[in-house]
C-alpha positions, 0 to 999 in steps of 0.5 A: 195701485198696490195696497199696503198694510202693517202687521199690528203685532210689530207696533207697540212693545216688542222685545228680544233676548235682552231688552224691551222696546217701546211702550205697550199699546192697545189694539185701538192705539195701534190702529190709530198709529197706522192711520197716521202713516201715509200710504197704508190702508190696511192691517194684519192682526195677530190672532188670538193674542190681539183680539177675540172680539169680532164686533170690536174689530169691525168698529175699530177698523171703521173708526180708522178707515182701515181694511183687514188685509189678513188674520195672522194665526199664531200657533207658536206662542202657547207653552205646550207648543215649544216642542212643536205645535202641528207636528208635536208627537202629542195628539192633544197639542196638535189638535189645539194648534189645528183648532187655533187655525179653524177658530182663526178662519171662523174669526176671519169670516166674522170680521171680513178678512179675505184670508188667514196666514200662519208661520209654523215656527215651532215646528222643526228640529235642532239635532241629528236623530232628534225627530222622525222626519217622515212622521213629522212630515205626515203630521204637517200634511194631516194638520194643514190638510184638516185646517185647509179643508175647513171653511175653504172659502177662507184661504189659508196661506202658509209662511215659510222660514229657515229657522226660529225658534227651532234650529231648522224649520220643516218648511224653510223654503218656497219649494218645501212649502209647494211640495207640502201643498202638492201633497195636500191638494186643497186649492185654497191653500197658498204660500206667504212669501216673506221677502226677508225670510226668502233672503235669509233662506239663501233664496233669490226672492224673485226666483221664489216668486216666479216659482209660486206664480207658475204653481197652482197656488196663490201667494201673499207677500210680506216685505222687509229686509235683512243682511242674510244672516238673521231675520232683522226686519230692516227697512225694504231695500236697505241691505239687499237693494238690487234683489229688492228691485228685481223682486218688485220688477217680477211682482209688477210683471 
C-alpha cells in the first residue's frame, strides 16, 4: 500500500505577496492536525525553521503516531541567500548553505528520518549576462557533491523547479538534475519529483518519472497540481486530471 505524508510547512499560517492566511500553529499543533486526517501516516518537516530539537521531534511523532517521511532542508530563507545560496559567488555564503545540508543530515539521523530533500530555489538568474553559467554549474556540482558525500547513509534528494524565487532556476527539469547527479557520481543522491513542478516546467510528469526510473538514482515524490502557469499547489488532479492518472499508472507500474 502507498504511504502518504504532509509537508508541515504548509499547515498553519502562510502568506503571499499581499495577504496572510490562517493562524500560526506550533509544530505540535501541526502534527495534531495531520493525525486527524484519514490516510496520512507521516510528515515532512522543514529544517531548520520548524525544529532543531531531536528529542522533542521523536516524542511528538510518537505522541501522534506519525512517521517522519523526510526532512526538508531550506537553503533559501536566509537574507544572504537572496542572490543564491550554493551558487553564490561568496564562499562564506556557499559554505553556510552546505553546512545547512550537513546539519540537516545530522538532524535526520538523530530523529530517524530516512532521507533529506532540498529545493535550491535561490539558485538561478533573471537576465542575460547576469551570471557566469559555467562557474555557477561548477559551484552546484561542488556544493551538492560535498553535501552528498557527507554521511552517505542519509540520502540527499534534490528537487527541481523551473523558477521561484529566481526568474529561472539552474535546476529546472528532471533532465538537468540528472546531468548534475551524473557529474557528481555519489550513489546516494536522488531526485525529488514534484508533480506540480514538472507540470509547471512543461514536462510530462509520467515521462519524467520514467526517465528517473531508468536512471541510476532513486527518486522521491511530491504531489499537487496547477494550471501550468504557476505553482499553485492545487489539489491533485484538479487541473491536469489525465496527466495525473497517467502519472499514477506509471508510479504503480
